[in-house]
N, C-alpha and C positions, 0 to 999 in steps of 0.2 A: 857333074853333085849335084845332085837335084833337093836344094835343098830350102825346106822352111821360114820364111825372116816373116814370122808376125809381126809384130815388136818394135817397135822406133825410137830411138833412142836418143833429148837431143842432149850435145855435151855442149856445155860453154868455153871456148876455151881460152889461153891469155898465145899473141902473135907470134916466141918462143915454144909455145906447149903445139902452135898449130903450125909455126914451123919444122919440127920434130916432125911427128908428122906428118910433112910433108919430102920432109930430109927420109924418113925410113919411107913412102915409101917409093921413092924414087928407084932409093939402092936397091932396093926387093925387087924391083917391075912390076906395079904391082898398079891395080887396072884403074882403084879409082880412093879413094878415102876412107870410107871403108871398110873399108877389104884391109886398108892399112890398121886398124881402129880394132878390127875382127884382130888379122893376124898378134897382132901387140898382146891384147888382152891372154889367146891363146900361148905365148910363152910366158908373158906372163905368171900366168894361174901354177903353168910347166915349170916354171923357174919356184914357184912351193909348194909344191909335189901334187898338181891334177894335173886328171888327163884332161880334155877337154877336149879329144877328139869326136865327130859326130856322130852321133845315132846320145851324147852323153845330153841330160836333159837340165835346164837351168836348175829346176826342184829338187834336182840328184844336194845341189848346194843349195838350199831353204837354209832356212831358222828353222822355223815354224815344220812340225809335221804334215806330209799328205801322203794323205790317199790315192791309190792309183787312178780316177779321175786325175790330177791332180788339185781337188779340195781338201780341206781343212778336214779332218779323219775325225770326223765325230765320236768313236768306237771310246 
């Protein structure tokens, strides 16, 4: 799977939240915390009816109308 991950997201967690991430990670045999967080995000989005499969752009869920290049559509 060739995915571009050019953005870094820093999240501060409480000890309890970090324990929940680690519990999920180990229960599902995930290689990293980052992989576990990505999977939990995907599951959370699916729970509210958003398909977050590979190839779906984050701009599809944005607040602002974006043009084809990802910039604000000025038309």
